[in-house]
C-alpha positions as CSV (number, residue, x, y, z in Angstrom):
1,M,0.0,0.0,0.0
2,E,1.4,3.4,-0.9
3,W,0.6,6.5,1.1
4,F,0.5,10.0,-0.5
5,K,0.7,13.5,0.9
6,P,-2.2,15.6,-0.4
7,S,0.2,18.5,-1.0
8,E,2.0,16.3,-3.5
9,K,-0.8,14.3,-5.1
10,L,-4.6,14.4,-4.8
11,P,-6.9,11.4,-5.2
12,P,-9.7,11.6,-7.8
13,Q,-12.8,13.3,-6.5
14,G,-15.5,10.9,-5.2
15,K,-13.1,7.9,-5.0
16,K,-13.2,6.1,-1.6
17,I,-9.8,6.3,-0.1
18,L,-8.1,5.7,3.3
19,Y,-7.5,8.9,5.2
20,L,-4.9,8.9,7.9
21,D,-4.7,11.7,10.4
22,R,-2.9,11.6,13.8
23,G,-3.1,7.8,13.9
24,D,-6.8,7.6,13.0
25,I,-7.9,6.0,9.8
26,Y,-11.2,6.8,7.9
27,V,-12.7,5.9,4.6
28,V,-13.4,9.2,2.9
29,Q,-14.2,10.8,-0.5
30,R,-12.7,14.0,-1.6
31,Y,-14.7,16.8,-3.2
32,K,-12.5,19.8,-4.1
33,D,-11.1,20.7,-0.6
34,L,-13.6,18.7,1.4
35,W,-12.7,15.3,2.8
36,V,-16.0,13.6,3.6
37,P,-16.0,10.5,5.9
38,I,-18.1,7.5,4.9
39,P,-20.4,6.8,6.6
40,F,-21.1,9.2,9.4
41,V,-22.0,7.4,12.6
42,D,-25.4,9.1,12.7
43,S,-26.0,8.6,9.0
44,K,-28.8,6.4,7.6
45,Y,-25.9,4.5,5.9
46,A,-24.3,3.5,9.3
47,F,-25.0,-0.1,10.2
48,F,-24.7,-2.8,12.9
49,S,-24.8,-5.9,10.8
50,P,-21.6,-7.8,9.9
51,P,-20.1,-7.3,6.5
52,E,-20.1,-9.9,3.7
53,Y,-16.3,-9.7,3.9
54,W,-13.7,-7.6,5.6
55,A,-10.0,-7.0,5.2
56,N,-7.1,-5.8,7.3
57,I,-5.6,-2.5,6.4
58,T,-1.9,-3.3,5.8
59,D,1.3,-1.3,5.5
60,L,0.4,1.6,7.8
61,P,3.2,4.1,8.3
62,N,5.1,4.8,11.5
63,G,4.3,1.5,13.2
64,L,0.6,2.2,13.4
65,T,-1.7,-0.8,13.7
66,G,-5.1,0.6,13.0
67,K,-6.4,-0.7,16.4
68,L,-8.3,1.5,18.8
69,R,-7.1,1.6,22.4
70,I,-9.2,2.6,25.4
71,F,-8.0,4.2,28.6
72,C,-9.0,2.4,31.8
73,N,-8.8,4.7,34.9
74,K,-8.9,1.6,37.2
75,D,-5.2,1.2,36.5
76,N,-4.4,4.2,34.3
77,T,-3.5,2.0,31.3
78,M,-4.4,2.0,27.7
79,Y,-5.8,-1.3,26.3
80,F,-6.7,-2.6,22.9
81,I,-10.4,-3.4,23.0
82,D,-10.0,-7.2,23.1
83,E,-7.5,-6.9,26.0
84,F,-9.9,-4.5,27.8
85,E,-12.8,-6.9,27.5
86,E,-10.7,-9.8,28.8
87,K,-9.3,-7.9,31.8
88,F,-12.3,-5.8,32.7
89,P,-15.5,-7.6,31.5
90,E,-17.9,-5.4,33.5
91,E,-16.4,-2.1,32.4
92,Y,-16.3,-3.4,28.8
93,Q,-20.0,-4.2,29.0
94,I,-20.6,-0.6,30.0
95,F,-18.5,0.7,27.1
96,Y,-20.3,-1.7,24.7
97,N,-23.8,-0.7,25.9
98,A,-23.0,3.0,25.7
99,T,-21.6,2.6,22.1
100,K,-24.7,0.6,21.1
101,K,-27.0,3.2,22.6
102,A,-25.2,6.0,20.8
103,W,-25.6,4.2,17.4
104,A,-29.2,3.4,18.1
105,Q,-30.0,7.1,18.4
106,K,-29.3,7.8,14.7
């Protein structure tokens, strides 16, 4: 996978691309100077159901993994989500329920 700086090369407008900014990755489309995420969490296009297929995003720069980490104030440590669920199942359930509730309000 090759990564480009927008100052050096722009993607075609309307093409779905990976957008990397400060360690976060989004799928976006560019329209002139707008970089539009797809889908917005509160969009009618956001979904719960599993995909037909999925794929890992590979070759991220600077040692990035693409994995979200969550801060646990019980021990002041950052955990990957699977680690957090394993170590703190009750707190994970609170996190999960809050996430599900936020998505359900779209």
